[in-house]
C-alpha positions as CSV (number, residue, x, y, z in Angstrom):
1,M,0.0,0.0,0.0
2,I,2.8,2.4,0.9
3,L,4.6,1.8,-2.4
4,Q,1.3,2.2,-4.3
5,A,0.7,5.6,-2.6
6,L,4.3,6.7,-3.4
7,T,3.9,5.7,-7.0
8,T,0.6,7.6,-7.2
9,E,2.1,10.7,-5.7
10,L,5.0,10.5,-8.2
11,Q,2.5,10.1,-11.0
12,L,0.7,13.2,-9.8
13,G,3.9,15.1,-9.7
14,K,3.8,15.6,-5.9
15,L,7.6,15.4,-5.5
16,D,7.6,17.3,-2.3
17,Q,5.1,15.0,-0.6
18,F,7.1,12.0,-1.9
19,L,10.4,13.3,-0.4
20,A,8.7,14.0,2.9
21,R,7.1,10.6,3.0
22,L,10.5,9.0,2.1
23,I,12.3,10.9,4.8
24,D,9.7,9.9,7.4
25,L,10.0,6.2,6.3
26,S,13.8,6.5,6.6
27,I,13.7,8.0,10.1
28,T,11.2,5.3,11.2
29,A,13.3,2.5,9.7
30,G,16.4,4.0,11.2
31,K,14.8,4.1,14.7
32,H,13.7,0.4,14.3
33,I,17.2,-0.6,13.2
34,L,19.0,1.2,16.0
35,T,16.5,-0.2,18.5
36,A,17.0,-3.7,17.1
37,V,20.8,-3.4,17.3
38,L,20.6,-2.1,20.9
39,V,18.2,-5.0,21.8
40,Y,20.6,-7.5,20.2
41,V,23.7,-6.1,22.0
42,V,22.0,-5.9,25.4
43,G,20.2,-9.3,24.8
44,R,23.5,-11.0,23.8
45,F,25.1,-9.7,27.0
46,L,22.2,-10.9,29.1
47,V,22.2,-14.3,27.4
48,N,26.0,-14.8,28.2
49,L,25.5,-13.6,31.7
50,I,22.6,-16.0,32.4
51,N,24.5,-18.9,30.8
52,R,27.5,-18.2,33.2
53,L,25.1,-17.9,36.1
54,V,23.4,-21.2,35.2
55,R,26.8,-22.9,34.8
56,S,28.1,-21.6,38.1
57,M,24.9,-22.6,39.9
58,L,25.0,-26.1,38.5
59,E,28.7,-26.6,39.5
60,R,28.1,-25.3,43.0
61,R,25.3,-27.8,43.5
62,H,27.6,-30.6,42.2
63,I,24.9,-31.8,39.8
64,D,25.8,-34.7,37.5
65,V,28.0,-33.7,34.6
66,G,25.6,-35.1,32.0
67,V,22.7,-33.1,33.5
68,Q,24.8,-30.0,33.5
69,S,25.6,-30.2,29.8
70,F,22.0,-31.0,28.9
71,L,20.5,-28.1,30.9
72,R,23.1,-25.6,29.7
73,S,22.4,-26.4,26.1
74,M,18.7,-26.2,26.7
75,V,18.9,-22.8,28.5
76,N,21.1,-21.4,25.7
77,I,18.8,-22.5,23.0
78,L,15.7,-21.0,24.7
79,L,17.4,-17.7,25.4
80,T,18.7,-17.4,21.8
81,V,15.2,-18.0,20.5
82,L,13.8,-15.3,22.8
83,L,16.5,-12.9,21.7
84,I,15.7,-13.5,18.0
85,I,12.0,-12.9,18.6
86,S,12.8,-9.7,20.5
87,V,15.1,-8.4,17.7
88,I,12.4,-9.1,15.1
89,G,9.8,-7.3,17.3
90,A,12.2,-4.3,17.6
91,L,12.4,-4.1,13.8
92,G,8.7,-3.5,13.7
93,V,7.6,-6.9,12.6
94,N,4.4,-8.2,14.1
95,T,5.7,-10.9,16.5
96,T,2.2,-12.5,16.8
97,S,2.3,-13.5,13.2
98,F,5.9,-14.5,13.5
99,A,5.1,-16.7,16.5
100,A,2.3,-18.3,14.6
101,L,4.6,-18.9,11.6
102,L,7.3,-20.3,14.0
103,A,4.8,-22.6,15.6
104,S,3.6,-23.9,12.2
105,A,7.2,-24.4,11.1
106,G,7.9,-26.2,14.5
107,V,5.0,-28.6,13.8
108,A,6.4,-29.4,10.3
109,V,9.9,-29.8,11.6
110,G,8.6,-31.9,14.5
111,M,6.9,-34.3,12.1
112,A,10.0,-34.6,10.0
113,L,12.2,-35.1,13.0
114,S,9.9,-37.4,15.0
115,G,12.8,-39.8,15.6
116,N,15.0,-37.1,17.1
117,L,12.1,-35.9,19.3
118,Q,11.8,-39.4,20.6
119,N,15.6,-39.3,21.4
120,F,15.2,-35.9,23.1
121,A,12.4,-37.3,25.3
122,G,14.5,-40.4,26.0
123,G,17.4,-38.1,27.1
124,I,15.0,-36.3,29.5
125,V,13.9,-39.7,30.9
126,I,17.6,-40.8,31.4
127,L,18.5,-37.5,33.2
128,L,15.4,-37.7,35.4
129,F,15.7,-41.4,36.5
130,K,19.5,-41.7,36.1
131,P,19.9,-45.4,35.1
132,Y,23.5,-44.5,34.5
133,R,25.8,-41.5,34.9
134,V,28.9,-40.2,33.1
135,G,31.8,-42.5,34.1
136,D,29.6,-45.6,34.7
137,T,30.4,-48.9,33.0
138,I,27.2,-50.2,31.4
139,E,26.1,-52.9,29.0
140,V,23.2,-52.2,26.6
141,Q,22.1,-53.7,23.3
142,G,25.0,-56.1,23.4
143,L,27.5,-53.2,23.8
144,T,29.7,-52.6,26.9
145,G,31.7,-49.5,27.7
146,V,32.1,-46.4,29.9
147,V,29.6,-43.6,29.6
148,R,31.5,-40.6,28.3
149,E,28.8,-38.1,27.7
150,V,25.0,-37.8,27.8
151,Q,23.9,-35.4,25.0
152,I,20.4,-34.2,24.0
153,F,19.9,-36.9,21.4
154,H,22.6,-39.5,22.0
155,T,24.7,-41.1,24.8
156,I,28.4,-41.6,23.9
157,L,29.9,-44.9,25.0
158,N,33.6,-45.4,25.1
159,T,34.4,-49.1,24.7
160,F,37.3,-50.9,26.3
161,D,39.2,-51.0,23.0
162,N,38.7,-47.2,22.8
163,K,35.9,-46.9,20.2
164,L,33.2,-44.3,20.6
165,I,29.7,-45.5,20.1
166,Y,26.7,-43.0,19.7
167,I,23.5,-44.7,21.0
168,P,20.2,-42.9,20.5
169,N,18.6,-41.9,23.8
170,G,15.2,-43.1,22.6
171,S,16.3,-46.7,22.3
172,L,18.3,-46.5,25.5
173,S,15.4,-45.3,27.6
174,T,13.4,-48.4,26.6
175,S,16.2,-51.0,26.6
176,V,17.5,-53.2,29.4
177,V,20.6,-51.4,30.8
178,V,23.1,-53.3,33.0
179,N,25.0,-50.9,35.2
180,Y,28.3,-52.4,36.5
181,S,29.3,-49.2,38.5
182,R,26.2,-48.2,40.4
183,E,26.8,-50.6,43.4
184,G,29.9,-50.3,45.5
185,A,30.7,-54.1,45.6
186,R,30.5,-57.0,43.1
187,R,30.7,-60.7,43.5
188,V,33.5,-62.6,41.6
189,Q,32.8,-66.2,40.8
190,W,34.8,-69.1,39.4
191,T,34.0,-72.7,38.7
192,I,37.1,-74.9,39.5
193,G,37.4,-78.6,38.7
194,V,39.5,-81.1,40.8
195,D,40.2,-84.8,40.4
196,Y,37.9,-87.4,41.8
197,G,39.2,-88.7,45.1
198,T,40.5,-85.2,46.1
199,D,39.9,-84.2,49.7
200,I,37.3,-81.5,49.2
201,S,37.5,-80.2,52.8
202,R,41.3,-79.7,52.4
203,V,40.9,-77.8,49.1
204,R,38.2,-75.7,50.6
205,Q,40.4,-74.7,53.5
206,L,43.3,-73.9,51.1
207,L,41.1,-71.6,49.1
208,L,39.7,-69.8,52.2
209,T,43.2,-69.3,53.6
210,L,44.2,-67.8,50.2
211,F,41.3,-65.4,50.2
212,Q,41.9,-64.3,53.8
213,S,45.4,-63.2,52.8
214,D,44.1,-60.9,50.0
215,A,43.2,-57.5,51.4
216,R,41.0,-56.8,48.4
217,I,38.5,-59.5,49.3
218,M,35.8,-58.7,51.7
219,Q,35.6,-60.8,54.9
220,E,32.4,-59.3,56.2
221,P,29.4,-58.9,56.6
222,E,28.2,-62.5,56.8
223,G,26.5,-62.5,53.4
224,R,29.7,-61.4,51.7
225,K,32.3,-63.8,53.2
226,P,34.2,-66.0,50.8
227,F,32.3,-69.1,49.8
228,V,33.6,-72.4,48.5
229,G,31.0,-75.2,47.7
230,L,30.7,-78.4,45.7
231,D,28.8,-77.5,42.6
232,A,28.6,-80.6,40.5
233,L,30.0,-84.1,39.9
234,A,30.9,-83.8,36.3
235,D,32.1,-86.4,33.8
236,S,35.8,-86.1,34.6
237,S,36.0,-83.7,37.5
238,V,34.5,-82.6,40.8
239,N,33.5,-79.0,40.2
240,L,33.7,-76.4,43.0
241,V,32.0,-73.0,42.9
242,V,34.1,-70.2,44.4
243,R,32.6,-66.8,45.2
244,V,34.2,-63.7,46.8
245,W,33.0,-60.1,47.1
246,V,35.3,-57.1,46.2
247,K,34.9,-53.4,45.6
248,T,33.6,-52.7,42.1
249,E,36.8,-51.0,40.9
250,A,38.9,-54.1,41.9
251,Y,36.7,-56.6,40.1
252,W,38.8,-57.4,37.1
253,D,42.1,-57.3,38.9
254,V,40.9,-59.8,41.5
255,Y,39.3,-62.0,38.8
256,Y,42.5,-62.5,36.8
257,D,44.9,-62.4,39.8
258,L,43.0,-65.1,41.7
259,H,42.9,-67.3,38.7
260,Q,46.7,-67.4,38.6
261,Q,47.1,-67.7,42.3
262,I,44.6,-70.7,42.5
263,Y,46.5,-72.5,39.8
264,E,49.8,-71.9,41.5
265,L,48.4,-73.0,44.9
266,F,47.0,-76.2,43.5
267,N,50.4,-77.0,41.9
268,R,52.2,-76.4,45.2
269,E,49.8,-78.5,47.2
270,G,49.5,-81.3,44.8
271,V,45.8,-80.8,44.0
272,G,45.0,-82.4,40.6
273,I,43.3,-80.3,38.0
274,P,41.6,-82.6,35.5
275,F,41.5,-82.2,31.8
276,P,39.7,-84.1,29.0
277,Q,41.3,-87.4,28.1
278,T,40.5,-90.0,25.5
279,V,41.4,-93.6,26.2
280,V,41.8,-95.7,23.1
281,H,41.7,-99.5,23.3
282,L,43.4,-101.5,20.5
283,Q,42.0,-104.9,19.9
284,K,44.6,-107.4,18.7
285,E,43.5,-109.6,15.8
286,A,43.8,-113.4,16.3
């Protein structure tokens, strides 16, 4: 309409009115631009200030690292969107129409990115219920590793051979997750075979004495004392089940160390360790 009116005035030869209208429009546009620049500068300063305050508050409260990164990114995104809307409003654009357009675009994008929205919701569920935290060793979907980071859409898993695996939070929130780090203690178990005819009581005492000499193995409470019991009478061996409790971080060290120590102990004490044998009988022809 404005351009049509200006064109009409030019056609009528009203040059003075055209110049006056052009000057008014320039002044108004200049005011809007200056206001928008001022709003952006002040808004950017406030956004950075609020981001620093949020980071400081989260660190003071010793909130989980994964939750901190998730919340900081969310706060920054929301503040940036608000700043953009404020700048557009300062330019004289009707923000109501813009908000409606933004909402419509959001619905369209949401339908196109429904999988990512599911991952986003899964990330919120993980951060709320905390089935695992950054630094925990977990097993999920046949994968085992240490949780390195919990992002908005993915959880990053660092495997023991130093590979990074990005697992969608949506599938993680609905999968069976085994957390090896949550509890402070874990039970180590072996099945050990000895020869038939071996004195089981003597072997049991040898093993218990070995366990008592290892400071990493718990001796109390009652339910976590070392245990040695007869498990099965197998085809070629008497199988003993051996269970001890250790701190979670010492699990693998104890598992491998005790394997070697038990083998050396049996060799010193003359305890036979059976192995599969095949007996072949040759029939002599008459």
